DRENGU-623511 format. One record per atom (N, C-alpha, C): residue in three letters; x, y, z. Coordinates in steps of 0.02 Angstrom, whole numbers, plus 50000, padded with zeros to 5 digits. Example, Ala and Ser with C-alpha at 12.3 -4.5 7.8 and 13.67 -1.06 7.14 Angstrom:
REM DRENGU-623511
ALA506604971650390/ALA506154977550390/ALA506604983550390/SER506424988850354/SER506844994750357/SER506455000250394/
//
This chain:
REM DRENGU-623511
MET509604569147424/MET509994573547417/MET510124576547516/SER510794579847518/SER510984581247578/SER510804589347593/THR510744590347652/THR510844596847682/THR511614598147703/ILE511934601747657/ILE512664602447686/ILE512764610547706/LEU513034611647769/LEU513364616747785/LEU514074617347758/ILE514354623047727/ILE515004623047719/ILE515334629847755/THR515734630147800/THR516054635647821/THR516564638247773/GLY516594644947764/GLY517114647947736/GLY516924647947665/ALA516354647447638/ALA516094646747585/ALA516094651847530/THR516434658247557/THR516354663547500/THR516934664647454/SER517444659347464/SER518024661347422/SER518424653147420/GLY518864654147378/GLY519424648047377/GLY518814640547362/LEU519174636747408/LEU519084628347406/LEU518264629447423/GLY518134633447470/GLY517334633947494/GLY516844635847449/ARG517054639247404/ARG516504642947365/ARG516524636347311/TYR517104634447280/TYR517104630047232/TYR516764623547242/VAL516784620547300/VAL516384614647326/VAL515704615947332/ALA515414621347340/ALA514704625147359/ALA514414624147293/PHE514774625747237/PHE514484625947173/PHE514484619847147/GLU514844615847154/GLU514864607847142/GLU514254603947164/LEU514204606247228/LEU513624601947274/LEU512954606247245/VAL512964611347252/VAL512264612947223/VAL512174611547161/ARG512614610747108/ARG512384608547047/ARG512284599547037/SER512384597747092/SER512284589347111/SER511614589147132/GLY511244594447167/GLY510584593747170/GLY510604595247263/HIS511234595647288/HIS511134595947349/HIS510894602947383/LEU510504603647447/LEU510414609247473/LEU511194612947519/VAL511384618647494/VAL512004621047532/VAL511844627547571/LEU511974625347637/LEU512094632147673/LEU512814635547677/ALA512814641047650/ALA513474643747640/ALA513514648147692/HIS514044647047712/HIS514394651247784/HIS514794656247753/GLY514764662547771/GLY515254667947758/GLY515364672647826/ARG515994676047814/ARG515994680447883/ARG515764687947859/ASP515844689947792/ASP515484696547776/ASP514874696247742/PRO514304698747760/PRO513644698447750/PRO513574699747669/HIS513864704647645/HIS513754706247572/HIS513984699447526/ARG514604697847545/ARG514924692347499/ARG514604686747495/THR514294685447572/THR513834679047579/THR513194680347541/GLU512904685947547/GLU512344686247493/GLU512494685647431/SER512974688847406/SER513084688047328/SER513174680747314/LEU513644676147353/LEU513614669947333/LEU513064666347341/VAL512634668247389/VAL511904663847377/VAL511604665847317/ALA511594671347300/ALA511304673847245/ALA511474670347164/GLU512134669747178/GLU512494665247126/GLU512264658647115/LEU512194655347187/LEU512124647247195/LEU511484646547181/ARG511204651147191/ARG510354650347171/ARG510134649347093/THR510744653247054/THR510584651346984/THR510644644046966/GLU510944641746995/GLU511154633846986/GLU510704629147036/GLY510494630847088/GLY510024625947131/GLY509874628747191/ARG509904625047241/ARG509634626647313/ARG510144629947360/ALA510044636047380/ALA510614638447427/ALA510294643047489/GLU510644644047548/GLU510464649747578/GLU511074650847619/GLY511034656247641/GLY511684659947678/GLY511574661547753/PHE512204659847790/PHE512294660147861/PHE512984664747874/VAL512964670647913/VAL513554674447936/VAL513614673447982/ALA514394671648004/ALA514584672548074/ALA515444674048068/ASP515664677448120/ASP516394677248117/ASP516684671448161/LEU517024667048136/LEU517254660948169/LEU517904662548227/ALA518024670048208/ALA518484671448268/ALA518134672648336/SER517684672948346/SER517004673148406/SER516674667448419/LEU516854664648485/LEU516544657448484/LEU515804659748504/ASP515604666148531/ASP514864666548539/ASP514534666648477/GLN514794668948417/GLN514584668148337/GLN514594662948314/VAL515024658148338/VAL515174651248321/VAL514494647248329/ARG514314647548399/ARG513924645248433/ARG513214645748407/GLU513114653748404/GLU512304655348368/GLU512394654148297/LEU512814651848267/LEU512914650048190/LEU512734641948200/GLY512844640248237/GLY512614631748251/GLY511824630948260/ALA511724636948316/ALA510994635448347/ALA510414639848289/LYS510764644448250/LYS510384646348175/LYS510204641648144/VAL510744636848123/VAL510844631748064/VAL510324625648099/ALA510324624248159/ALA509944618348187/ALA509304619948188/ASP508934626548203/ASP508244628848202/ASP508174629748126/ALA508484632248088/ALA508204633648017/ALA508204627447976/HIS508654621547997/HIS508754614647964/HIS508834610647983/PRO508244606848028/PRO508344601748060/PRO508534595348024/GLU508454596247971/GLU508594590147923/GLU509454590147903/LEU509744593347924/LEU510564595047899/LEU510964588547938/ASP511154585247875/ASP511614578747877/ASP512404578247856/VAL512564584747853/VAL513234585147825/VAL513574591847836/LEU514124592547869/LEU514514597247905/LEU515164598347882/VAL515314602747840/VAL516134604047799/VAL516404608047834/ASN516764608247876/ASN517184612047932/ASN517774614547882/ASN517754620447831/ASN518234622047783/ASN518494628247795/ALA518214632747839/ALA518534641447844/ALA519244639347879/GLY519494644747860/GLY520264643847893/GLY520584650247900/VAL521064651047934/VAL521584656247932/VAL522304653847904/GLY522644657447872/GLY523194653847840/GLY523874656147897/SER524394656047867/SER524974658647911/SER525074665847919/GLY524604668947883/GLY524724676447880/GLY525254680047831/SER525154686547834/SER525754688547793/SER526254687847818/PRO526974688747784/PRO527614688547818/PRO527664695247867/GLY527934691847916/GLY528184696847979/GLY527554700448009/SER526904696648003/SER526304700148030/SER526084698348116/GLY526654693948125/GLY526504693048205/GLY525924689548226/ARG526034688648302/ARG525544684648336/ARG524874688648332/GLU524114685648326/GLU523644689048320/GLU523154684348371/VAL522714689348400/VAL522264685848428/VAL521554685448414/SER521154681048443/SER520374682048427/SER520014685548463/ALA519314686248454/ALA518984690048494/ALA518794688148565/ASP518984681848565/ASP519064679748646/ASP519784679448678/GLY520164681248642/GLY520864682048670/GLY521424676248643/HIS521074671848613/HIS521464666148594/HIS522014666848543/GLU522414663448528/GLU522754663948472/GLU522524662548406/LEU522464666748353/LEU521974666748309/LEU521844660148267/ARG522474656548255/ARG522434651748206/ARG522234645248245/LEU522354645148318/LEU522154638648347/LEU521414641648361/ALA521174646548365/ALA520394649248368/ALA520054647148310/VAL520244649148250/VAL519764648048187/VAL519764642348164/ASN520574639948174/ASN520704632048127/ASN520534626048162/TYR520434627948244/TYR520324620748285/TYR519844625048323/LEU519784629548372/LEU519134627748423/LEU518474630048390/ALA518494635448337/ALA517924634348303/ALA517494628748260/PRO517954624248225/PRO517674619448215/PRO517384614648259/VAL517724613348299/VAL517564609648359/VAL516904611748395/ALA516964617548419/ALA516154620748440/ALA515704621448396/LEU515864622648329/LEU515244621448287/LEU514874614948287/THR515494608948280/THR515244602848270/THR514894600148347/ARG515204601948404/ARG514684600448449/ARG514164602848453/SER513894609548431/SER513284612448424/SER512824608948386/LEU512984606748332/LEU512844603748275/LEU512584595748284/LEU512874592248332/LEU513004584848328/LEU512164582548353/PRO511784585248393/PRO511164583048407/PRO510744583248334/VAL510814588148285/VAL510564587348229/VAL510864582548174/LEU511424581248179/LEU511744576648140/LEU511514570748160/ARG511574569048210/ARG511394561648244/ARG510784559848239/ALA510164564948225/ALA509474562848208/ALA509444562748151/ASN510084564248090/ASN509984562048028/ASN510364557547989/THR510554553048020/THR511064547848001/THR510804543447941/PRO511274541847891/PRO512004541847896/PRO512264549947893/ALA512604552847933/ALA512674559947936/ALA513514560747930/ARG513704565947893/ARG514524565947897/ARG514714573947934/VAL515404572547940/VAL515764578847968/VAL516454578147925/VAL516534582947900/VAL517164583147860/VAL517574590047879/ASN518274587547912/ASN518564592647938/ASN519244593647874/VAL519194600147850/VAL519804601747793/VAL520384602947842/GLY520824599047837/GLY521544599147872/GLY521994601347825/SER522624599547848/SER523144600147806/SER523834594947819/ALA524184594147771/ALA524854590147778/ALA525314592447824/GLY525194599847818/GLY525574603847878/GLY525464602747944/GLN525754597547989/GLN525594595248060/GLN526064596148089/GLU525984600348162/GLU526554600548206/GLU526224599348267/PRO526444596648323/PRO526234593948383/PRO526124601048444/ILE525704601648458/ILE525334605348508/ILE525854606248564/ASP526024612848580/ASP526574613148652/ASP526004614348712/PHE525954608248746/PHE525454608448803/PHE525654612748846/ASP526284615248849/ASP526374620648902/ASP526424628448889/ASP526254628048820/ASP526124634748785/ASP525634634348727/PRO524804630748734/PRO524574630548694/PRO524384635748652/GLU524344643048676/GLU524084648548647/GLU524794651348613/PHE525394647248620/PHE526074650748563/PHE526104657948586/THR526224658548647/THR526614665248673/THR527264665848657/ARG527534661848667/ARG528244661048647/ARG528574659648571/GLY528924663448552/GLY529234661048486/GLY528774659548429/HIS528184664048443/HIS527724662948376/HIS527944664848328/ALA527744659348270/ALA527694659648205/ALA527064658648161/GLY526874661148129/GLY526184660548088/GLY526064653648058/PHE526564650448024/PHE526524645347988/PHE526504638948036/ALA526954639648084/ALA527134634548131/ALA526274634048177/ALA525994641548199/ALA525334641048212/ALA524814637848179/TYR524874639048108/TYR524324637048076/TYR524474628048086/CYS524914625148067/CYS525274618248074/CYS524914615548145/ARG525104618348201/ARG524784616548259/ARG524034616148279/ALA523884620348227/ALA522984620548232/ALA522844614048183/LYS523014612448136/LYS522784608048106/LYS522984599348123/PHE523574599348167/PHE523844594848203/PHE523244593248242/ALA522924596848289/ALA522484596648329/ALA521774594248316/LEU521664599348240/LEU521084595748207/LEU521174588148195/ALA521634586648164/ALA521704579148146/ALA521614574648218/ALA521944577148263/ALA521854573248344/ALA521064571748353/HIS520944577548357/HIS520194578848383/HIS519764574548332/THR519834574848269/THR519404570448225/THR519394563548251/PHE519994559948252/PHE520124553148278/PHE519754551948335/ALA519844556048388/ALA519434555748449/ALA518774555248442/LEU518474560148413/LEU517794560448404/LEU517374555148369/ALA517684552848304/ALA517604547248263/ALA517474540548313/GLU517964539748357/GLU517934533748409/GLU517304534848440/GLU517214541048483/GLU516744541948524/GLU515964541648493/LEU515984543648416/LEU515294541548386/LEU515314535248350/ALA515734531948366/ALA515744525048332/ALA515034521448333/GLY514754518948279/GLY514074516248300/GLY513404520748305/THR513524526848293/THR512984532048291/THR512834533648230/GLY513174532248169/GLY512954534348121/GLY513164539848100/VAL513664543748127/VAL514004549548113/VAL514564548548102/ALA514804550048027/ALA515594548848019/ALA516104554648021/VAL516594555048049/VAL516984560748047/VAL517724558448015/ASN517914563747977/ASN518474560947931/ASN518934569147920/VAL519564567647900/VAL519944574947906/VAL520434573747837/LEU520404578147799/LEU520864577047751/LEU521334583047730/HIS521914582547703/HIS522364588547657/HIS522094587847594/PRO521544594047579/PRO521294594647495/PRO521854594247430/ALA522364597647445/ALA522924599247401/ALA523454604447438/THR523974604047402/THR524404606647436/THR524584615147401/PHE524554621547449/PHE524574625847422/PHE524164629147360/MET523534627447382/MET523274629147321/MET522994635947298/ASP522764638747260/ASP522854646447227/ASP522114650447273/THR522384651147333/THR521874654547361/THR522274660847386/ALA521744664347420/ALA521944672047453/ALA522304670647503/MET522214664547551/MET522564662847614/MET523244660647599/VAL523394657047541/VAL524144655447524/VAL524414661847492/ARG524114666847459/ARG524504671447435/ARG524704675947478/GLU524214676947526/GLU524434681747578/GLU525034678847628/GLY525164672547619/GLY525664669747654/GLY526474670647610/GLY526264673447550/GLY526864674847507/GLY527164668547470/VAL526664663047464/VAL526854656847430/VAL526544657347373/ALA526944655047317/ALA526714653647257/ALA526264647847240/PRO525594649047220/PRO525234643647224/PRO525494636447195/TRP525474629647227/TRP525604624047178/TRP525044620147142/SER524334621547166/SER523824618147145/SER523184623647129/THR522644620047119/THR522134624347101/THR521564621747160/VAL520994626647162/VAL520514623347210/VAL520144618547191/ALA520134616947121/ALA519834611347083/ALA520304604447104/ASP520884605547120/ASP521264599347131/ASP521174597547201/GLY520854602047241/GLY520654601147306/GLY519984598547324/ALA519554599447273/ALA518814599847284/ALA518704591647281/PRO518984586547245/PRO518594580247243/PRO518684574747318/GLY519284577047363/GLY519314573347416/GLY518684575547469/VAL518564583447453/VAL517974585347513/VAL517414583747482/LEU517274582647418/LEU516664580847392/LEU516574573347400/ALA517104568347397/ALA516954561947413/ALA516824560647476/LEU517184564647535/LEU516894563847589/LEU516314566747605/ALA516034570747586/ALA515534576547614/ALA514814571347570/THR514854566347527/THR514304562947484/THR514404556747476/ARG514904553147510/ARG514864545847504/ARG515144542447564/ASP515104535547579/ASP515214533347632/ASP516014529747626/LEU516314534447667/LEU517104531347669/LEU517464530547728/GLY516894527247768/GLY517184524247831/GLY517144531747885/THR517504530547948/THR517534535747993/THR518224534448020/GLY518444540848042/GLY519064541248082/GLY519644539848041/GLY519624544047978/GLY519964543047921/GLY520374550847917/TYR521104548147885/TYR521464556147860/TYR521544554747795/PHE521294558847734/PHE521344557647673/PHE521824563847640/ASP522244561447602/ASP522704565047561/ASP522314566147479/GLY521874571047489/GLY521424570847424/GLY521014566547423/THR520974561447389/THR520434556247395/THR520794549847414/ARG521404549047428/ARG521824543347459/ARG521694543347532/PRO521574537947556/PRO521834536447624/PRO522474537447655/ALA522724541247692/ALA523444542647710/ALA523504541147782/ARG524254544547813/ARG524164544947883/ARG524364551247891/ALA524094553847946/ALA524144559447993/ALA525054559648022/HIS525024565148064/HIS525594565948104/HIS525484560248152/GLU526114554648152/GLU525874548748204/GLU525684550448267/GLU525904557548302/GLU525674558548355/GLU524864559448370/THR524534562648320/THR523904562548325/THR523534556248339/TYR523724552148323/TYR523464544148348/TYR523594542648415/ASP524054545648452/ASP524264543548523/ASP523614545748565/ARG523424540948619/ARG522814540648645/ARG522824546348721/GLU523644548148736/GLU523704551548777/GLU523764558048763/VAL524044559048703/VAL523844567048663/VAL523304568648653/GLN522834563248627/GLN521974564548616/GLN521804565448690/LYS521854563348737/LYS521594565348794/LYS521814571948829/ARG522564573648832/ARG522764580448837/ARG522354585248811/LEU522394584248754/LEU522064589148680/LEU521264590748722/ALA520934585448734/ALA520344585248747/ALA520074589648813/THR520754588448863/THR520544594048922/THR520744600748910/LEU521244601648865/LEU521414608148852/LEU520964612248804/THR520504608448761/THR519884609548727/THR519204613148759/ASP519114609148805/ASP518724609848862/ASP518754615348904/ARG519344617848926/ARG519634622748950/ARG519434628648896/LEU519714628748856/LEU519654634848813/LEU519144636848770/LEU518724630048777/LEU518014631748756/LEU517514634548806/ALA517654633748859/ALA517164635048929/ALA517084642948924/PRO516304642948938/PRO516064650548941/PRO516424654848981/
//
């Protein structure tokens, strides 16, 4: 059985996946932003199996790194990381928002946070191979504007979301190549389209699918050997935006990422 950290586990897809994994016998480390909701979730999970809670606001890079350090210290046997937490397009007309560090919010939570958390946990994952990193992405992908990565001009919530998910996919492919042969698999998936979640409803979109529709792809990547460096539409291998595979785009993104993550 694996020890699996799931970010954004207190609602939506993360919550559903957490229960499925606990029921299968895995130890689930459930991350949430709100202490009370996280505590309540863990109490529920423990009626089904083994679980522990961790609290952090992923809009703060300091808290992301603290989360990684706490998990690594408490569970040196960690072998699966599911980067599920995310911020949607926001309510219609909500405008540009920034993180605790001053970064555009969707870029911060949907991209910088999973990258920083993965980096902080890689030593532990590499010590517990075969290990897996599952990045919950989206079919909605839009190339980053490297001249305006923080989206200060003409900002739109949905476009910001798509840019962050584009970055996450490109990063996934580059990291998978970097870790080739280490026993750490890194994959990204689009779980399902417009699932019935608070994030989707806040954006004013009528849900098209359920979180149960989105769970099988996450569960498969978290618990089975499906290779590395892949993009999946649910459980099916698929193709991400073509530019995410471009080596030059990946290099420019890596340079940008290192700059944005610098203390």
